[in-house]
N, C-alpha and C positions, 0 to 999 in steps of 0.2 A: 504494500500500500504506500503510495507516495505521500509526501508531506501535504500536498494540495488536497488529496483525498481525505487525509486525517482531519485537516482543518474544515473541509466541507462537512464531514460527518459531525464534527463538533458543533458547527453552526446549525445544522439540521436538528441536532439534539436540543440545542438551546431554544430553537423555534418551537419544538414540540413541548418543551417545559413551559415556556412563557406564552401560552395561548391567548392570554388577556392583552397582549401587546403592551400598550402604554395606558396609564390610568387617566391621562388628560386629553385623549383624542376622542372627538365625538362628531356626529353628523346632525345637521338641522333636521333633515328628512331621512330617516332610516329606511324608508320605503324604496329608495333607490338601490339599496344593497340586496344581494342574494339572501334568501331565507336563512341560510346557515350562519350568516354574519350579523344579522339584525340584532340578536340578543346581546351581542357585545356592546352595541352602540346605543341602546335605549338608555333612558335616564336610570333605570334600575341596573342595567349592566355597567354603566359608568360608575354608579355608586358602589357596586360590588367590587369592581376593579380597584377603585380608590381605597376601599376598606381593606382589601386583600394586601395592597401595597403598604398601607399603614400598619397592619398586623405584622407583616414581615419585618418592617423597620423596627417596631417596638420589641419584637421577639428576639431579633438578632443584632441589628446594626446599632441600636442605641446602647446595648451592653457589650458590643464588640465580641460576638461569638466567634469561635474559630471557623475558618473558611470551610473546613471539612464538615462541620456540623450544619452550616448553612446549606451546603451542597446536598447533604442527605435529606434535609427538610424540603428543599426544592424538589428533589426527585420524588419524595413521598407525597407531595401535594400538587403534582403536576396538572391535575384536572380541575383545579379550583380557581380558574381565572387568574392565574399568576400573571403579574405584570413585571416587565423587565425594565429596570433603569440601568444606567451605565455600571454602577457598582455591583449590582446583583448579577448582571450578565458577565462581567469580568470575573467575578468569583466563580460562577458556574463554569465558564469556559476554561479557566485555569485548572480547576479541580477535575474537570472532565479530561483534559489533556494529561494531567498528572496520573489519573487512574488508567488511561489508555497506555501511557508509557510504561507504567509499572506492570501492566499485563503483557505487553507485546515486545518489550525490549529487555535485553540482558546486557549488562555492562561487564565485559571481561577485563578485569583490572590489569592483567598481564599485557594485553595488546592495546588497551584503552580505546577500543572500537565498539560502537553500538551495533548490535546485530538484531535483526527482526526475527522474532519467533513466529513460525507459521503453524 
């Protein structure tokens, strides 16, 4: 797997986790949207996304939880209209890459080369 493929996989994983997109984007008329997207952008959906973002902030960021704990919480709550801001996305992407590297790469200390395990 190339570096580009690994990064694309990480980006797709992040998009799957943060289905709520951003908590501050809305539409005046949600009827222009496809049915599957309408619930995100109604007043209720906007409120749900805002509250989800606020809960995550209060639970983790205000007390400076370890990144690994935030990552696990994001994974376990992926279907709850999670919204991504820059900090949460960065934490998710870095932890996802760290997990991928620990699974698929082995560092041989003698040769100091990274070898991909298949």
